[in-house]
RODRENDREN-61128 format. One record per residue (C-alpha): x, y, z; residue in three letters. Coordinates in steps of 0.2 Angstrom, whole numbers, padded with zeros to 4 digits, always signed. Example, Ala and Ser with C-alpha at 12.3 -4.5 7.8 and 13.67 -1.06 7.14 Angstrom:
<atoms>
+0062-0022+0039ALA/+0068-0005+0036SER/
</atoms>
This chain:
<atoms>
+0382+0857+0366MET/+0377+0875+0360SER/+0365+0886+0372ILE/+0349+0885+0360LEU/+0353+0865+0362SER/+0352+0867+0383ARG/+0337+0878+0381PHE/+0327+0866+0372LEU/+0333+0850+0381SER/+0327+0861+0398LEU/+0313+0864+0391PHE/+0309+0847+0384ASN/+0313+0841+0403GLY/+0330+0834+0396GLY/+0325+0825+0381MET/+0335+0827+0365ARG/+0332+0817+0350ALA/+0342+0804+0344TYR/+0342+0788+0328LYS/+0347+0771+0331ILE/+0350+0756+0320GLN/+0356+0739+0322ASP/+0372+0733+0313SER/+0362+0726+0297GLN/+0357+0746+0297ARG/+0339+0736+0291LEU/+0331+0749+0303ARG/+0334+0768+0309ARG/+0323+0772+0323ILE/+0322+0789+0330GLY/+0320+0789+0348VAL/+0321+0801+0363THR/+0330+0801+0379ALA/+0335+0810+0393LYS/+0351+0799+0397ASN/+0360+0785+0389LEU/+0352+0773+0401GLN/+0336+0777+0394GLU/+0342+0777+0377LEU/+0348+0759+0380LEU/+0331+0753+0385ALA/+0322+0761+0372LYS/+0332+0756+0358GLY/+0332+0738+0363CYS/+0315+0738+0364GLU/+0312+0745+0348LYS/+0327+0733+0340LEU/+0320+0718+0349GLN/+0341+0717+0355ILE/+0343+0710+0372ASN/+0350+0723+0383GLU/+0361+0713+0395SER/+0370+0710+0377GLU/+0372+0726+0369VAL/+0384+0738+0366THR/+0381+0757+0356VAL/+0393+0765+0347VAL/+0392+0781+0337ILE/+0388+0777+0318GLU/+0402+0790+0312ASP/+0417+0781+0317ASP/+0413+0765+0329GLY/+0417+0774+0348THR/+0408+0762+0361VAL/+0398+0775+0372VAL/+0395+0766+0390ASP/+0399+0783+0399ASP/+0384+0794+0405GLU/+0395+0810+0406LYS/+0403+0806+0386PHE/+0384+0804+0381PHE/+0379+0822+0388ARG/+0394+0829+0375LYS/+0386+0821+0359LEU/+0372+0832+0350PRO/+0355+0828+0346ALA/+0353+0817+0332GLN/+0367+0807+0336THR/+0366+0792+0324VAL/+0370+0775+0335PHE/+0371+0759+0331VAL/+0366+0743+0344PHE/+0377+0728+0342LEU/+0371+0713+0349LYS/+0386+0700+0355LYS/+0400+0697+0343GLY/+0396+0709+0329GLU/+0408+0724+0325ASN/+0406+0741+0317TRP/+0420+0748+0310ARG/+0412+0765+0308GLY/+0406+0774+0291ALA/+0421+0774+0282GLY/+0421+0756+0281ALA/+0403+0755+0277LEU/+0407+0765+0259ILE/+0423+0757+0255HIS/+0411+0742+0256ASP/+0401+0748+0244ALA/+0413+0754+0235LEU/+0420+0735+0232SER/+0402+0734+0222LYS/+0399+0751+0214LEU/+0416+0757+0208TYR/+0430+0747+0198CYS/+0446+0744+0208ALA/+0458+0755+0201SER/+0447+0768+0210ARG/+0439+0762+0224LYS/+0454+0760+0235ASN/+0459+0776+0231GLU/+0444+0785+0235ILE/+0439+0775+0252ALA/+0455+0780+0257ASN/+0453+0798+0257GLN/+0436+0796+0263ILE/+0447+0789+0278ARG/+0458+0802+0279ASP/+0442+0813+0283LEU/+0435+0804+0295LEU/+0450+0802+0307THR/+0455+0820+0306ALA/+0451+0829+0320GLU/+0453+0846+0312ASP/+0439+0841+0300ALA/+0421+0849+0307PRO/+0415+0848+0291GLU/+0419+0829+0285LYS/+0401+0825+0285ILE/+0396+0836+0271HIS/+0409+0831+0262ILE/+0408+0812+0263ILE/+0390+0816+0256SER/+0397+0824+0240GLN/+0408+0808+0241TYR/+0392+0798+0241LEU/+0384+0809+0228GLU/+0402+0806+0216MET/+0403+0788+0218LEU/+0385+0788+0208GLU/+0395+0796+0194THR/+0405+0785+0183ASN/+0417+0794+0174VAL/+0423+0781+0162ASP/+0406+0782+0154SER/+0411+0798+0147GLU/+0424+0790+0135ASP/+0408+0782+0127ARG/+0403+0795+0121ALA/+0408+0802+0102LYS/+0413+0818+0107HIS/+0421+0828+0122GLU/+0407+0841+0119ASP/+0395+0832+0123TRP/+0404+0834+0143PHE/+0406+0852+0139GLU/+0389+0858+0133ASP/+0375+0865+0149ARG/+0362+0857+0137ALA/+0372+0840+0137LYS/+0375+0839+0157HIS/+0362+0852+0165GLU/+0363+0842+0184ASP/+0382+0848+0182TRP/+0378+0864+0181PHE/+0365+0867+0196GLU/+0366+0881+0206GLY/+0377+0890+0194LEU/+0372+0908+0184ASN/+0363+0904+0168LYS/+0378+0915+0160LYS/+0391+0899+0161TYR/+0387+0889+0144LYS/+0402+0875+0147THR/+0408+0865+0161LYS/+0425+0875+0156SER/+0419+0893+0159GLU/+0416+0890+0175VAL/+0431+0881+0177MET/+0440+0896+0171ARG/+0431+0907+0182HIS/+0435+0896+0196SER/+0453+0896+0197ALA/+0451+0916+0192GLN/+0444+0919+0208THR/+0457+0909+0219ARG/+0468+0920+0211VAL/+0460+0936+0211ARG/+0458+0933+0232SER/+0478+0930+0231TYR/+0481+0948+0225PHE/+0467+0956+0235ILE/+0475+0946+0250THR/+0492+0953+0247ALA/+0487+0971+0242LYS/+0476+0974+0258GLU/+0491+0966+0268GLN/+0502+0980+0260ILE/+0491+0994+0264GLU/+0490+0987+0281LYS/+0508+0984+0287GLU/+0517+0997+0274SER/+0522+1012+0282ASP/+0517+1027+0274SER/+0533+1033+0267ASP/+0534+1018+0255HIS/+0516+1014+0252LYS/+0515+1021+0236ASN/+0528+1012+0228SER/+0521+0995+0235LEU/+0503+1000+0229ILE/+0513+1004+0211SER/+0521+0987+0211VAL/+0506+0979+0214MET/+0497+0990+0198ASP/+0507+0981+0188ASP/+0506+0963+0196ILE/+0483+0966+0192ASN/+0491+0974+0174ASN/+0501+0958+0172LEU/+0486+0946+0178LEU/+0474+0955+0167LYS/+0486+0951+0152LYS/+0485+0933+0158ASN/+0468+0931+0161ASP/+0470+0929+0180PHE/+0476+0911+0175HIS/+0460+0905+0172ALA/+0469+0891+0160PHE/+0473+0884+0177PHE/+0457+0874+0177PHE/+0453+0873+0160ASP/+0455+0857+0153ARG/+0454+0865+0136THR/+0470+0877+0138SER/+0487+0876+0138ARG/+0495+0877+0155GLY/+0482+0867+0164MET/+0485+0857+0180MET/+0474+0843+0174CYS/+0474+0832+0160ASP/+0463+0833+0145LYS/+0450+0824+0153LYS/+0449+0836+0168GLY/+0459+0824+0181TRP/+0469+0834+0194PHE/+0483+0824+0204THR/+0487+0831+0221CYS/+0506+0836+0221GLU/+0506+0832+0242GLY/+0512+0845+0258PRO/+0523+0860+0255PHE/+0538+0850+0260ASP/+0537+0835+0249SER/+0537+0831+0231LYS/+0522+0823+0229ASN/+0505+0814+0237CYS/+0509+0799+0245ASP/+0490+0798+0246LYS/+0488+0797+0228PHE/+0473+0811+0230HIS/+0464+0814+0213THR/+0448+0821+0207ILE/+0439+0824+0190ASN/+0426+0841+0194PRO/+0419+0840+0176TYR/+0414+0821+0179ALA/+0399+0827+0190SER/+0393+0842+0201ARG/+0397+0829+0218GLY/+0416+0831+0210TYR/+0414+0850+0204ARG/+0408+0854+0222GLN/+0422+0844+0231LEU/+0435+0850+0221PHE/+0431+0869+0233GLY/+0441+0858+0244LEU/+0456+0858+0234TRP/+0470+0872+0238ASN/+0481+0878+0228LEU/+0494+0882+0243ASP/+0507+0893+0243HIS/+0527+0884+0246ILE/+0534+0900+0251ILE/+0520+0907+0261GLU/+0511+0923+0256LYS/+0510+0931+0270SER/+0520+0926+0282ARG/+0536+0928+0273GLU/+0534+0934+0252VAL/+0525+0951+0259ILE/+0535+0956+0275PRO/+0548+0953+0264CYS/+0545+0965+0248LEU/+0538+0979+0262ILE/+0557+0975+0271GLU/+0563+0977+0253ALA/+0556+0993+0251SER/+0562+1001+0266LYS/+0579+0997+0263ASN/+0579+0997+0242LEU/+0596+1004+0240PRO/+0600+1018+0227LYS/+0597+1015+0209GLY/+0589+0997+0212LYS/+0570+0994+0211GLU/+0558+0981+0217LEU/+0557+0963+0208ASN/+0538+0963+0202THR/+0543+0949+0191ASP/+0550+0939+0207LEU/+0534+0944+0216LEU/+0522+0938+0202TYR/+0533+0922+0200LYS/+0530+0918+0220LEU/+0512+0925+0221LEU/+0503+0917+0206PHE/+0513+0902+0198THR/+0517+0886+0197THR/+0534+0888+0204GLU/+0527+0892+0219ASN/+0509+0886+0221LEU/+0505+0867+0222LYS/+0486+0861+0220LEU/+0482+0851+0235VAL/+0468+0841+0242GLN/+0461+0845+0261ILE/+0471+0831+0268GLY/+0487+0836+0262CYS/+0485+0854+0266HIS/+0498+0859+0280LYS/+0491+0873+0289LYS/+0505+0877+0303ALA/+0520+0888+0300ALA/+0535+0885+0290ARG/+0552+0888+0292PRO/+0555+0902+0286SER/+0572+0911+0276GLY/+0568+0903+0258ASN/+0570+0921+0252ILE/+0579+0938+0260THR/+0572+0955+0256TRP/+0586+0957+0246LYS/+0579+0947+0233ASP/+0566+0958+0229PHE/+0580+0973+0225CYS/+0585+0972+0208VAL/
</atoms>
């Protein structure tokens, strides 16, 4: 519980606000309670359920709440489901899956439902509620309806799909312009962080030569438009198909994604926002291996040799070392080193 929540709780005599509902979700009611027993009593009265036969669970994942100590650790506004004898609650993920059975074609519903379950069970995903709300918005869009349009431009122009551009600068007139900018932003961030690491970790004797290499890299990036084509479905070299579907390439240590994650950010605003949680992941890590090896090469560069700008560019900014991965496949743990050595940067 946050300090503010504790203060408010003390100020209100220990009372905190919660939401309750029955298993059919016919009613959702706000109640205040200072302990589990009071919540139980008020909830049963409001929902007209026999208190001796009720089981209280958390709406999010179906966790049973029958311990006062555990109850006190839950935040205000938690939603509780009151179950009668014989009723079960499988959690929000199961609810969404059931909705998908009615709203979405069979070829897509299981795939999206599995992605939702991944997010609900991930211990390191505090943003899951926000993500799930975006999934729900996404499901309201029938992507296949795009195929009924006479021209693909119908999906590209702002005037034809204004909702998709909500919250974006008016300068963007097509979806591809937005997606190009998204790719450029990511690539620029890799360049900036790499340069900052070099400036911070290299010694004064070799810093100038390394900065010169990064200046060359920057010129190459400008020449290649900071790889805007990565996310542009109208460009050559794009990472999606012509309709805008992207496929997760799986964790850095796998050849593919065994969960078959896919997404089309061109289809709706919800998809576009959700795509921000997909990552361009370096197989050989940028900060732990690529840059340290480059710095070491600058210190030990043999006479007559120079630093390999082409290799650096390939490792930092091309799909030879970048994989597009859904958040559930993005492993953040340290990876085995030794994939490259400082000698690889000497040519």
